[in-house]
C-alpha positions as a Markdown table, in Angstrom:
| # | Residue | x | y | z |
|---|---|---|---|---|
| 1 | Met | 203.9 | 138.9 | 104.7 |
| 2 | Ala | 203.3 | 135.2 | 104.6 |
| 3 | Gln | 200.7 | 133.7 | 107.1 |
| 4 | Ile | 202.1 | 131.7 | 109.8 |
| 5 | Lys | 200.7 | 128.1 | 109.5 |
| 6 | Asn | 199.6 | 126.2 | 112.7 |
| 7 | Val | 199.8 | 122.4 | 112.9 |
| 8 | Ala | 198.5 | 120.5 | 115.9 |
| 9 | Ile | 199.6 | 116.9 | 116.3 |
| 10 | Gln | 197.4 | 114.5 | 118.2 |
| 11 | Met | 199.9 | 111.8 | 119.3 |
| 12 | Asp | 201.3 | 109.6 | 122.0 |
| 13 | His | 203.5 | 111.9 | 124.2 |
| 14 | Val | 206.5 | 113.0 | 122.3 |
| 15 | Ala | 208.7 | 112.2 | 125.4 |
| 16 | Gly | 208.1 | 108.4 | 124.8 |
| 17 | Ile | 208.9 | 108.1 | 121.1 |
| 18 | Asn | 211.9 | 106.4 | 119.5 |
| 19 | Ile | 213.0 | 109.2 | 117.1 |
| 20 | Ala | 215.1 | 106.8 | 115.0 |
| 21 | Gly | 212.0 | 105.1 | 113.6 |
| 22 | Asp | 209.1 | 107.4 | 114.4 |
| 23 | Ser | 207.2 | 108.8 | 111.4 |
| 24 | Thr | 205.2 | 111.4 | 113.4 |
| 25 | Phe | 208.6 | 112.9 | 114.5 |
| 26 | Ala | 209.7 | 113.0 | 110.9 |
| 27 | Met | 206.5 | 114.9 | 109.9 |
| 28 | Gly | 207.0 | 117.2 | 112.6 |
| 29 | Leu | 210.7 | 117.9 | 111.7 |
| 30 | Glu | 209.7 | 118.6 | 108.2 |
| 31 | Ala | 206.7 | 120.9 | 109.2 |
| 32 | Gln | 209.2 | 122.8 | 111.4 |
| 33 | Val | 211.6 | 123.3 | 108.3 |
| 34 | Arg | 208.7 | 124.7 | 106.4 |
| 35 | Gly | 208.2 | 127.3 | 109.1 |
| 36 | Tyr | 204.9 | 126.0 | 110.5 |
| 37 | Asn | 204.1 | 126.4 | 114.2 |
| 38 | Leu | 203.8 | 123.0 | 116.0 |
| 39 | Phe | 201.4 | 122.2 | 118.8 |
| 40 | His | 201.6 | 118.9 | 120.8 |
| 41 | Tyr | 198.7 | 117.2 | 122.7 |
| 42 | Thr | 197.8 | 113.7 | 123.6 |
| 43 | Pro | 194.2 | 112.2 | 123.0 |
| 44 | Asp | 193.2 | 112.5 | 126.6 |
| 45 | Arg | 193.4 | 116.4 | 126.3 |
| 46 | Leu | 190.9 | 116.5 | 123.5 |
| 47 | Ser | 187.4 | 118.1 | 124.5 |
| 48 | Met | 184.2 | 119.3 | 123.1 |
| 49 | Arg | 182.3 | 122.3 | 124.6 |
| 50 | Asp | 179.2 | 123.8 | 123.1 |
| 51 | Gly | 179.9 | 122.2 | 119.7 |
| 52 | Lys | 183.5 | 123.5 | 119.7 |
| 53 | Ile | 186.6 | 121.2 | 119.9 |
| 54 | Phe | 189.4 | 122.1 | 122.1 |
| 55 | Ala | 192.7 | 120.5 | 123.1 |
| 56 | Thr | 195.1 | 121.5 | 125.9 |
| 57 | Ala | 198.2 | 121.7 | 123.9 |
| 58 | Glu | 201.8 | 122.8 | 124.2 |
| 59 | Pro | 204.0 | 124.6 | 121.6 |
| 60 | Met | 206.5 | 122.1 | 120.5 |
| 61 | Lys | 210.1 | 122.4 | 119.1 |
| 62 | Leu | 211.7 | 119.2 | 117.8 |
| 63 | Arg | 215.4 | 118.5 | 117.3 |
| 64 | Asp | 217.0 | 115.3 | 115.7 |
| 65 | Val | 219.0 | 114.6 | 118.8 |
| 66 | Lys | 218.7 | 111.3 | 120.7 |
| 67 | Gly | 217.8 | 112.1 | 124.2 |
| 68 | Asp | 217.2 | 115.8 | 123.5 |
| 69 | His | 214.6 | 115.5 | 120.8 |
| 70 | Phe | 211.9 | 118.0 | 122.0 |
| 71 | Glu | 210.9 | 121.1 | 123.8 |
| 72 | Leu | 207.4 | 121.9 | 125.0 |
| 73 | Gly | 206.0 | 125.3 | 126.1 |
| 74 | Ala | 203.4 | 126.1 | 128.4 |
| 75 | Pro | 200.0 | 124.4 | 128.0 |
| 76 | Glu | 197.4 | 126.4 | 126.1 |
| 77 | Arg | 193.7 | 125.8 | 125.7 |
| 78 | Ile | 193.4 | 125.8 | 121.9 |
| 79 | Asp | 190.2 | 125.9 | 119.7 |
| 80 | Leu | 191.2 | 123.3 | 117.1 |
| 81 | Ser | 189.2 | 125.2 | 114.5 |
| 82 | Thr | 191.9 | 127.8 | 114.6 |
| 83 | Met | 194.6 | 125.4 | 113.4 |
| 84 | Asp | 195.3 | 124.9 | 109.8 |
| 85 | Val | 196.1 | 121.2 | 110.0 |
| 86 | Val | 195.6 | 118.6 | 112.7 |
| 87 | Leu | 197.7 | 115.4 | 112.2 |
| 88 | Leu | 195.8 | 112.4 | 113.7 |
| 89 | Arg | 198.8 | 110.2 | 114.8 |
| 90 | Gln | 198.3 | 108.4 | 118.0 |
| 91 | Asp | 198.9 | 104.7 | 117.8 |
| 92 | Pro | 196.1 | 102.2 | 118.0 |
| 93 | Pro | 194.5 | 100.1 | 119.8 |
| 94 | Phe | 191.6 | 101.1 | 117.6 |
| 95 | Asp | 189.3 | 101.1 | 120.6 |
| 96 | Met | 186.2 | 103.3 | 121.7 |
| 97 | Ser | 188.6 | 105.9 | 122.9 |
| 98 | Tyr | 190.2 | 106.1 | 119.4 |
| 99 | Ile | 186.8 | 106.2 | 117.7 |
| 100 | Thr | 185.5 | 108.9 | 120.0 |
| 101 | Ser | 188.4 | 111.0 | 119.0 |
| 102 | Thr | 187.6 | 110.6 | 115.3 |
| 103 | His | 184.0 | 111.8 | 116.1 |
| 104 | Leu | 185.3 | 114.9 | 117.7 |
| 105 | Leu | 187.8 | 115.8 | 114.9 |
| 106 | Glu | 185.2 | 115.2 | 112.3 |
| 107 | Arg | 183.5 | 118.4 | 113.7 |
| 108 | Ile | 186.4 | 120.6 | 112.4 |
| 109 | His | 187.3 | 118.7 | 109.3 |
| 110 | Pro | 187.9 | 119.8 | 106.5 |
| 111 | Ala | 187.8 | 123.5 | 107.4 |
| 112 | Thr | 190.8 | 122.4 | 109.5 |
| 113 | Leu | 192.5 | 119.7 | 107.5 |
| 114 | Val | 192.7 | 116.5 | 109.5 |
| 115 | Val | 195.1 | 113.9 | 108.1 |
| 116 | Asn | 193.9 | 111.4 | 107.6 |
| 117 | Asp | 190.2 | 112.2 | 107.2 |
| 118 | Pro | 188.7 | 111.2 | 110.7 |
| 119 | Ala | 185.5 | 109.9 | 109.5 |
| 120 | Trp | 187.3 | 107.5 | 107.0 |
| 121 | Val | 189.7 | 106.5 | 109.5 |
| 122 | Arg | 186.8 | 105.4 | 111.7 |
| 123 | Asn | 185.2 | 103.5 | 108.9 |
| 124 | Ser | 188.2 | 102.0 | 107.5 |
| 125 | Pro | 189.7 | 99.6 | 110.4 |
| 126 | Glu | 192.9 | 98.4 | 109.0 |
| 127 | Lys | 192.4 | 94.7 | 109.1 |
| 128 | Ile | 188.7 | 95.2 | 107.9 |
| 129 | Phe | 189.2 | 97.7 | 105.1 |
| 130 | Val | 191.8 | 95.4 | 103.5 |
| 131 | Thr | 189.2 | 92.7 | 103.1 |
| 132 | Glu | 187.5 | 94.9 | 100.3 |
| 133 | Phe | 190.5 | 93.5 | 98.2 |
| 134 | Ala | 190.0 | 89.7 | 99.1 |
| 135 | Asp | 191.5 | 88.6 | 95.8 |
| 136 | Leu | 194.8 | 90.3 | 96.9 |
| 137 | Met | 195.0 | 88.8 | 100.3 |
| 138 | Pro | 195.9 | 85.4 | 101.9 |
| 139 | Lys | 192.9 | 83.4 | 103.0 |
| 140 | Thr | 191.4 | 85.3 | 106.0 |
| 141 | Leu | 188.8 | 84.6 | 108.7 |
| 142 | Ile | 187.3 | 87.2 | 111.0 |
| 143 | Ser | 185.6 | 85.4 | 113.8 |
| 144 | Arg | 185.6 | 84.7 | 117.5 |
| 145 | Asp | 183.8 | 81.4 | 117.2 |
| 146 | Pro | 186.2 | 78.7 | 118.3 |
| 147 | Ala | 184.8 | 76.1 | 116.0 |
| 148 | Glu | 185.2 | 78.5 | 113.0 |
| 149 | Ile | 188.9 | 79.1 | 114.0 |
| 150 | Arg | 189.7 | 75.6 | 114.4 |
| 151 | Arg | 188.0 | 74.4 | 111.1 |
| 152 | Phe | 190.1 | 77.3 | 109.4 |
| 153 | Arg | 193.4 | 76.0 | 110.9 |
| 154 | Glu | 192.5 | 72.4 | 109.8 |
| 155 | Glu | 192.1 | 73.7 | 106.3 |
| 156 | Met | 195.0 | 76.1 | 106.2 |
| 157 | Gly | 197.6 | 74.0 | 108.3 |
| 158 | Asp | 199.5 | 76.8 | 109.6 |
| 159 | Met | 197.9 | 80.1 | 110.4 |
| 160 | Ile | 198.4 | 83.5 | 112.0 |
| 161 | Leu | 196.0 | 84.4 | 114.9 |
| 162 | Lys | 195.9 | 88.1 | 116.0 |
| 163 | Pro | 193.7 | 90.7 | 117.5 |
| 164 | Leu | 191.4 | 92.5 | 115.0 |
| 165 | Tyr | 192.2 | 96.0 | 116.4 |
| 166 | Gly | 195.8 | 95.5 | 117.6 |
| 167 | Asn | 199.0 | 97.0 | 116.3 |
| 168 | Gly | 202.8 | 96.7 | 116.2 |
| 169 | Gly | 202.8 | 92.9 | 116.4 |
| 170 | Ala | 201.3 | 92.6 | 119.7 |
| 171 | Gly | 199.3 | 89.5 | 120.4 |
| 172 | Val | 200.2 | 87.9 | 117.0 |
| 173 | Phe | 200.6 | 84.1 | 117.1 |
| 174 | His | 201.7 | 81.5 | 114.6 |
| 175 | Ser | 199.7 | 78.3 | 115.1 |
| 176 | Thr | 200.6 | 75.1 | 113.3 |
| 177 | Arg | 198.4 | 72.3 | 112.5 |
| 178 | Asp | 200.0 | 70.2 | 115.4 |
| 179 | Asp | 200.0 | 73.0 | 117.9 |
| 180 | Arg | 198.2 | 71.7 | 121.1 |
| 181 | Asn | 198.1 | 75.3 | 122.6 |
| 182 | Leu | 195.2 | 76.4 | 120.4 |
| 183 | Ser | 192.4 | 75.7 | 122.9 |
| 184 | Ser | 194.4 | 77.7 | 125.5 |
| 185 | Leu | 195.1 | 80.6 | 123.2 |
| 186 | Leu | 191.5 | 81.0 | 122.1 |
| 187 | Glu | 190.4 | 81.0 | 125.9 |
| 188 | Met | 193.0 | 83.7 | 126.4 |
| 189 | Phe | 191.9 | 85.8 | 123.4 |
| 190 | Gly | 188.2 | 85.2 | 124.6 |
| 191 | Gln | 189.1 | 86.8 | 128.0 |
| 192 | Leu | 191.1 | 89.7 | 126.4 |
| 193 | Phe | 188.9 | 90.7 | 123.5 |
| 194 | Arg | 185.2 | 91.2 | 123.1 |
| 195 | Glu | 185.7 | 91.7 | 119.3 |
| 196 | Pro | 186.4 | 88.9 | 116.8 |
| 197 | Tyr | 189.9 | 87.8 | 116.0 |
| 198 | Ile | 191.6 | 87.6 | 112.7 |
| 199 | Ala | 192.9 | 84.3 | 111.4 |
| 200 | Gln | 195.0 | 84.3 | 108.3 |
| 201 | Glu | 196.8 | 81.8 | 106.2 |
| 202 | Tyr | 200.5 | 81.7 | 107.3 |
| 203 | Leu | 202.7 | 82.8 | 104.4 |
| 204 | Pro | 206.1 | 81.1 | 104.5 |
| 205 | Ala | 207.4 | 84.2 | 102.4 |
| 206 | Val | 207.4 | 86.2 | 105.7 |
| 207 | Arg | 210.9 | 84.8 | 106.5 |
| 208 | Lys | 212.1 | 86.9 | 103.5 |
| 209 | Gly | 210.3 | 90.0 | 104.8 |
| 210 | Asp | 207.1 | 91.8 | 105.4 |
| 211 | Lys | 207.3 | 94.9 | 103.0 |
| 212 | Arg | 205.8 | 98.3 | 104.2 |
| 213 | Ile | 204.8 | 100.4 | 101.3 |
| 214 | Ile | 204.0 | 104.2 | 101.8 |
| 215 | Leu | 201.4 | 105.8 | 99.5 |
| 216 | Val | 200.8 | 109.6 | 99.4 |
| 217 | Glu | 197.4 | 110.5 | 97.7 |
| 218 | Gly | 197.0 | 106.9 | 96.7 |
| 219 | Glu | 200.4 | 106.7 | 94.8 |
| 220 | Pro | 203.4 | 104.5 | 96.2 |
| 221 | Val | 206.4 | 106.6 | 96.9 |
| 222 | Gly | 208.7 | 104.3 | 98.9 |
| 223 | Ala | 209.0 | 101.0 | 100.7 |
| 224 | Ile | 211.2 | 99.2 | 103.2 |
| 225 | Asn | 211.5 | 95.5 | 103.8 |
| 226 | Arg | 211.1 | 94.3 | 107.4 |
| 227 | Val | 212.8 | 90.9 | 108.0 |
| 228 | Pro | 211.7 | 88.9 | 111.2 |
| 229 | Ala | 214.2 | 87.8 | 113.8 |
| 230 | Glu | 215.2 | 84.1 | 113.5 |
| 231 | His | 213.0 | 82.9 | 116.2 |
| 232 | Asp | 210.1 | 85.3 | 115.6 |
| 233 | Ser | 207.1 | 85.3 | 113.1 |
| 234 | Arg | 206.7 | 89.1 | 113.6 |
| 235 | Ser | 208.6 | 91.5 | 111.3 |
| 236 | Asn | 207.8 | 94.7 | 113.3 |
| 237 | Met | 211.0 | 96.4 | 114.0 |
| 238 | His | 210.4 | 97.2 | 117.7 |
| 239 | Val | 210.0 | 93.5 | 118.3 |
| 240 | Gly | 213.3 | 92.6 | 116.7 |
| 241 | Gly | 212.6 | 92.9 | 112.9 |
| 242 | Arg | 215.4 | 94.1 | 110.8 |
| 243 | Ala | 214.9 | 96.8 | 108.2 |
| 244 | Glu | 216.4 | 96.6 | 104.7 |
| 245 | Ala | 216.4 | 98.5 | 101.4 |
| 246 | Thr | 214.0 | 97.3 | 98.8 |
| 247 | Glu | 212.2 | 98.0 | 95.4 |
| 248 | Leu | 208.7 | 97.4 | 94.4 |
| 249 | Thr | 208.0 | 94.3 | 92.5 |
| 250 | Asp | 205.5 | 94.3 | 89.4 |
| 251 | Arg | 203.0 | 92.5 | 91.7 |
| 252 | Glu | 203.4 | 95.2 | 94.5 |
| 253 | Lys | 202.9 | 98.0 | 91.9 |
| 254 | Glu | 199.7 | 96.2 | 90.7 |
| 255 | Ile | 198.4 | 96.1 | 94.2 |
| 256 | Cys | 199.1 | 99.8 | 94.7 |
| 257 | Arg | 197.3 | 100.5 | 91.4 |
| 258 | Arg | 194.3 | 98.4 | 92.7 |
| 259 | Ile | 193.8 | 100.1 | 96.1 |
| 260 | Gly | 195.0 | 103.7 | 95.1 |
| 261 | Pro | 191.4 | 104.8 | 93.7 |
| 262 | Ala | 189.8 | 103.5 | 97.0 |
| 263 | Leu | 192.4 | 105.5 | 99.2 |
| 264 | Arg | 191.8 | 108.8 | 97.0 |
| 265 | Glu | 188.0 | 108.4 | 97.4 |
| 266 | Arg | 188.3 | 108.2 | 101.2 |
| 267 | Gly | 190.6 | 111.3 | 101.1 |
| 268 | Phe | 193.6 | 109.3 | 102.7 |
| 269 | Ile | 196.7 | 111.5 | 102.2 |
| 270 | Phe | 199.2 | 109.3 | 103.9 |
| 271 | Val | 198.8 | 105.4 | 104.1 |
| 272 | Gly | 201.0 | 102.3 | 104.7 |
| 273 | Ile | 200.2 | 98.8 | 103.4 |
| 274 | Asp | 202.0 | 95.6 | 104.3 |
| 275 | Val | 202.7 | 93.0 | 101.7 |
| 276 | Ile | 204.1 | 89.6 | 102.2 |
| 277 | Gly | 205.2 | 87.8 | 99.1 |
| 278 | Asp | 202.5 | 88.3 | 96.5 |
| 279 | Tyr | 199.8 | 89.1 | 99.2 |
| 280 | Leu | 198.4 | 92.3 | 100.8 |
| 281 | Thr | 197.8 | 91.8 | 104.5 |
| 282 | Glu | 197.0 | 95.3 | 105.9 |
| 283 | Ile | 196.1 | 98.8 | 104.8 |
| 284 | Asn | 197.4 | 101.2 | 107.8 |
| 285 | Val | 195.4 | 104.4 | 107.9 |
| 286 | Thr | 195.9 | 105.5 | 111.5 |
| 287 | Ser | 199.5 | 106.1 | 112.2 |
| 288 | Pro | 201.5 | 104.3 | 109.6 |
| 289 | Thr | 205.3 | 104.1 | 110.0 |
| 290 | Gly | 208.4 | 103.7 | 107.7 |
| 291 | Ile | 209.3 | 107.2 | 106.8 |
| 292 | Arg | 212.6 | 107.2 | 108.7 |
| 293 | Glu | 213.7 | 103.8 | 107.4 |
| 294 | Ile | 213.0 | 104.5 | 103.8 |
| 295 | Lys | 215.0 | 107.8 | 104.0 |
| 296 | Lys | 217.9 | 106.1 | 106.0 |
| 297 | Phe | 218.4 | 103.5 | 103.1 |
| 298 | Gly | 218.5 | 106.3 | 100.4 |
| 299 | Gly | 214.8 | 106.4 | 99.5 |
| 300 | Val | 212.5 | 109.5 | 99.2 |
| 301 | Asp | 211.7 | 111.8 | 101.9 |
| 302 | Ala | 208.1 | 110.6 | 102.3 |
| 303 | Ala | 207.4 | 113.4 | 105.2 |
| 304 | Ala | 208.3 | 116.2 | 102.5 |
| 305 | Leu | 205.8 | 114.3 | 99.9 |
| 306 | Met | 203.2 | 114.2 | 102.7 |
| 307 | Trp | 203.4 | 117.9 | 103.4 |
| 308 | Asp | 203.5 | 118.7 | 99.7 |
| 309 | Ala | 200.2 | 117.1 | 99.4 |
| 310 | Val | 198.7 | 118.7 | 102.5 |
| 311 | Glu | 200.0 | 122.0 | 101.1 |
| 312 | Ala | 198.2 | 121.3 | 97.8 |
| 313 | Arg | 195.0 | 120.6 | 99.5 |
| 314 | Arg | 195.1 | 123.7 | 101.5 |
| 315 | Gly | 196.0 | 125.7 | 98.5 |
| 316 | Trp | 199.4 | 126.7 | 99.7 |
| 317 | Ala | 201.5 | 125.1 | 97.0 |
| 318 | Ala | 203.2 | 127.7 | 94.8 |
């Protein structure tokens, strides 16, 4: 008799997700198809007691039906070391709460396979990890020194200013050379964030789209192009960006070849990168999205490929 496989998903609450574009939901659906038992818990239900890692989790059933997409059972206190796999999938911000969860999950990995490896998630912040490939990136400054940021804008002309540990397009500003609001913007950022900010050369190619490329075990498997709305610089789909089918260019394939070894060295199973024009802008290792959109436009089922990789890691593959 085949052993029942148990998968716990650490995520933002399933009740609040948009199933049309949620990659965690797609991963859960595919796990369910494969006969795995699913357990759902939010990060605030994670605990450590006497060196063991527990979560108050609910058995979960998923349905691809808008408005009726989940069913949760009675909460259970689960020793996460008894799980076969834990998916680390809550959205950033990449704050101390997020970092603490990686410290806790590190205690059970790899005996329980945590996807992605929590130690390397912690040590690979998405807008800092990418700077290891500076020659592939637009010109970039990480600083909270107003003088440095003004000097950077003077050199660049147009720039993008955004939080270093933000996500989903929140707090992303396009500042032009003659924009008189930069001082106010820096004052606001200074009040909101203790960390440095990231300033990046503005890439006009963003008007044609910001491409999300999904990599599994360091290899590109699919992509979607995200085109910003007419009056917005951000291409994120939940702020009005439009998804469209796309293929990888030779330059994008070269970018993937360059970063693939670093992803494999860090044990990253599922990664999403962002490319604008010829430039790599982010390497997303926390909870990258794009699975549903790629499949919708006739591309691969990246969730199935992710679980194939997990099964190979666990020795479940036939």
